[in-house]
N, C-alpha and C positions, 0 to 999 in steps of 0.2 A: 598504336592500337587502331586508330581509324583507318590508317593505310591498309592494315591487314583485313579489316572488315570489308573495305571496298574491294580488295583483291578477291576475297571469297565471293562477294556479290558479283563481281566481274566474271568470274569463272562459272558461277551458277547461271547467269543470264545467257552465256554462250551455250552452256549445256542444255538449257531449256529450249533455246532456239533450234539447236540441232535435233533435239527430241521431237519437236512439233513440226518444224518445216521439213525435217528429214523424210517423213513419209510422203509429203508432197513431191519433193525432189525425186524420191524413189519411184513414185507412181508415174511421173512425167517421163523418166528414163525408161520405164518398162513398157510404155504404151505401144511402141512399134512391134514389140514381141508378143504381147498378150491381147491386143485389141485386133480382132479379125475383121470387123465391119463397123459401120457407122453407129449402130446401136451399142456396140462394145465401147467405142470412143466416148459416146455420151455417158456411159457408165463411169469411165475414167474421170471425165470432167466433173461429173456429179459428185464423185468421191472427194475431190479437192475443193469444189466450189464454195461451200459454206465456211471453210476454215483457212484457206491459204493466206488471205490478207491479214487476218488476225494473228496467224503464226509469225508473220514477218515483223510484227510489232516488237517481238523479242530481239530481232536483229537490230532494229533501231535503238532499242534500249541498251543492248550490249555496246553498240558504237557510241551512244550518248554517254554511257558511263565511262568509257575509255577517254572520251573528249573532256568530260567535266572533272573526273577524279584524277586522271593521269594524263594531262595535256601533252607533256613531253613525249610520252609513249605513243600517243595518238599521232603527233606530228611526225615522229620517226617512222611509225608503221605506215602511215598513209603517204609518205614520200618514198620510202624504200620499197614498199610493196605496191606502189601506185598502179603499175600496169596490170598486175594480177587482180587487184581489188576493183579496178575499173571494168575489167572483163566480167567479174562477178556481178557488178552493179548493172551493166548493160544486159547481161543474160537474165537477171531477175526482172528487169523492166520488160523485156520482150516476153518473158514467161507470163507476167501479170497481164499484159495487153492481150496475149493469146487466149488466156482463160476468159477474159471479159468480152473479146470481140469475135471470137471464133464462130459463134452461132448467130452473129448479127446479119450475115449475108448467106443465103442458101445457094452457094456456088462451090462446086468441088475444088476448084483451084484455090479459092479463098480459104477454104477449110484446111486443105493440105499445107498451105503456106504457114498458117498459124499452128498447125500440128507440129511442123518442123521447128518453129520457134519455141513451142512448149518443150519438145524433147531436148533441144540444144540448151534452152534456158533452165533446164533441170539438171542435165548431166554436167555442164560446165561449172556451175557453182559447187556442186557436190565434189567434183574433182579438185578444183582450185582451192576451196576452203581447206580440204585435207592437205594439199600441198603447202598452203600458207602456214597452217598450224604445225605441221611436221617440221618445217624450216625454223619456226620459232622455237620448237623443242630442241632442235639441233643447234641453233644459234645462227644469226644472220650477220653478214659482214658489215658491221657499222663501226665507224672510227670514233675517236674521242669527242668529235663534234656532233655525233649522232648522224653522220652522213652515210648513206648506204653505198658501199663499195662493190657494186655488182649490177647485174641486169636481170631481166625476166628469166633468161636461160640459167642463171645462177641458181634459181629456185628449183629448176627441174633436175635436181640431183637424184640419185637412186633412192635415198631415204625420203626425200620430199615426194617423189612419185609414189613410193610405197604408202605414204600417208594418204595421198589422194585415192589410191586404190582401196585403202581401208575405209575411207568415208563413203565411197561409192558402194562398196559391199555392204556396209551397215545400212545405208539408205535403201538399197535394193531389197534387203530382207525386211526392213521396216515398212517400206511401201507395199510389198507383197502381203504382209500381215494385215495392213490396213484394208487392202482389197478383199482379203478373206473375211474381215469384219463387215465391210460395207457393201461389197458387190454381191450379185447373185447371177445365176445362169452360167454361161460359158466362161465369163471373166473369172468368176469365183473358182470354177473347176480348173482353169489354166493356172491360176495363182496357187491353188493347192498342189498342182503337179510339179511346180518349180520351187516352192518355198524351202523344201528340205535341201535342195541343191544349193540354194543361197546360204543356208545355215552352214553347210559343210565348207563352202568357199570362204565365208566370213571367218569361221574357226581357223582355217589354214592361214589366211591373211593376218588375222589378229595375232596368232602365235609368231608368225614371221616378223610382224611389226614390233612385238615386244622384244624379240631376240635382237633385231636391228637397233632398237632403242638402247639396249644395254651397251652396245659398241659405239653408236653414233652420237649419243647424248650423255648428259650427266643427270638425267631425271631421277635415276635410281639412287642418287646420293642421299636425297631427303628420306627415302624409304629405308635405306640402310641405317641412317642416323636415328630414325624413328621419332620424328617430331609430331606434335599435335597440331591439328587445325580445327579451330572452334571447339577445342577440348577433346577432339576425337582422334585417335591414332590413325594416321593416313594410310597405314598398311592395310586397313580395312577396305580401301578403295579397290585395289586389284582383286581382293576376295569377292567383292560385290560384282565386279566385272565377270569373273569366272562363274560365279553363282548364277548371274543373270543369263549368261550364254547357255548354261546347262538347263535352266528353267525354260528358256525358249524351246529347246528341243523336247523337253518333257511335255510341255503344253501342246506342242504340235502333235505329238504322238497321241494325246488324248482329245485332239481337235477342240481344244479350248482356245478359240481364236483371240478373244479379248485378253485373256491371261497371257497368251504368247506376246501380244502387242505391248502390254504393260511391261513384261519382262524385257522385251527389246528396247523399250524406252529407258528402263533402268540400265541396260547395257550401254546405250549411247551416252547417257549422263555419266556413267562410271568411267567410260573411256575418256571423255572430255576432262573430267575432274582428275583422272589419273595424271594427265599431262600438266594440268594447271597446278596441282599440288606438288608435282616434281619440279616445276619452275620456281616456286616460291623461294626467295622474295623477288626473283627476276620477273620482269614482264617481257623484255626483249633481250635475251642473252647475246653478247657479241662473240662471234666466232674468231675475231681478230685478237681480242684481248679481253679477259673477263672484267677488267677494270673499266672497260668502255660500256658495259652492259647497262641497260635501262631498267631500273628497279622501282619498286613501289615507294622507295624513300627518296630517290633523286628525281622522280617524275610527278610526284603527287601535288595536288592543289593545296591551298592553305587549309589549316585546321578548321577555320570558320566555314569555308566552302564545303568541306567534307561533312561538317555537322549539319549544315542547312540541307545539303543534298540527301543525307541519311534520313532526316525527318520527312522530306518529300517522298523518298522511295518507300519508307515504311507506311506512308499514307496512301499512295497511289498504286503501288504494285499489287497489294491485296485486291484493289478494285478491278484491275486488269485480270487477275487470276479468277475472281468471282464471275466476271463477264464471260471469260472463255469457258469456264466450267459450265455455265448456263448454256452457251452456244453448243458445246459438244453434247450436252445432255439433250438439247432440243433436236439435234440431228443425229441421234444415236442409232436410229433404226436403219437396217440395211436398205439399199436402193433396189427397188424392183425393176425388172426388165421393162424398158420403155418409159421409165418414170424419172429419168435424169435430165430431161429437157427443162 
């Protein structure tokens, strides 16, 4: 029972991270295309500035839960996917430094250098996180000892790359919606001009990913069997995904930017939980032999550890949620032109 609770919490933490940091990654990736001058770039940095570090708390929480609740899965994941995860880590580090240091020196070369770091540090994690999760859905080549039998190039298979493209598409839409909420002037106008194209691109990629998932993975087995998760039929998850995608388009048509952003958030959470629910009870399926898979049962910590951790999580996660809700409410007003410094 505790293993299942922690599996659900593990999936929810990843979903919340993708929902919150997703718009930051999308904004950073979009900057070369939608920022025409220095004032526009300041608008981009201002849209991310108050939230990016708080958003990454959820990445630390997701990694921490993997380490503490499922240490075997953590060990196999961070050894088998070491190269990809280290690239993600370094990209996120350079992105954070770029946000904090870009305006410390008023020199064009200095600023261009950090702008490049921001773009690369946004696009690379978006792509590689999608590649990593798609490969987990597909199954990774781990043997009976949990040793990864592959290389970084093994992960760059067609399904893995399609997962990366899906994540980039989701985050581009999410980031452009955040710019519609927060930005003003030319940046807002440019975001409004491209957001519908991003929606169409995401819809096409999402349909392609679902079709590929049917053939490349066994995720749909759980949906066909119709199990419950936390007492709720998991078949509702793809329904939520489709409904959220449609609601984004409806809200865009009515220019209800906040509603569109929340619908996009539900879409990202739904896509993440779709994969997580399809994995259950596996954490890392083996593509070599299903009996080699890392599951919530053969990788979990002791029952005492899981109980103590659950008490800690139920105490402190609401505190983090309350703080972030306060921060988002504090900075909810759009950024005015020239006011992002």
